[in-house]
Phi, psi and omega in degrees: 000135174245119182236149174115194183299135181068013179239175177250170184282324180219154171233123179245131177265128183237101189057245182255012180248142174257130182248117176276143180230131178246126180238136179185171176261144180089174181291129183262129175284130184285355181297317184293316179291324176299319177296319182292318181301314179293317182301316184260009181051046182277147175288336180195168175229166183234135175242125176246119186213153178281354179262359178271129184262343178209161178283123179211153178248126176233115185060239184248025177240129175257126180257130182231129178295143177302325184296342176296344184253005180246000000 
């Protein structure tokens, strides 16, 4: 897991791929998750946020509403 400035909240290993996950309140800037996707050569990244209203995939980022987990 990489936490802190320029890092993401979680890294999940799926077989031989690392999937970065960013979780937060408010609008999330895609720059942080994009850097992690490139750094770990991930096929995609996941952003979980309370400002996301539906599950959708834009380019190589999957956006998931925080309410999906409650």
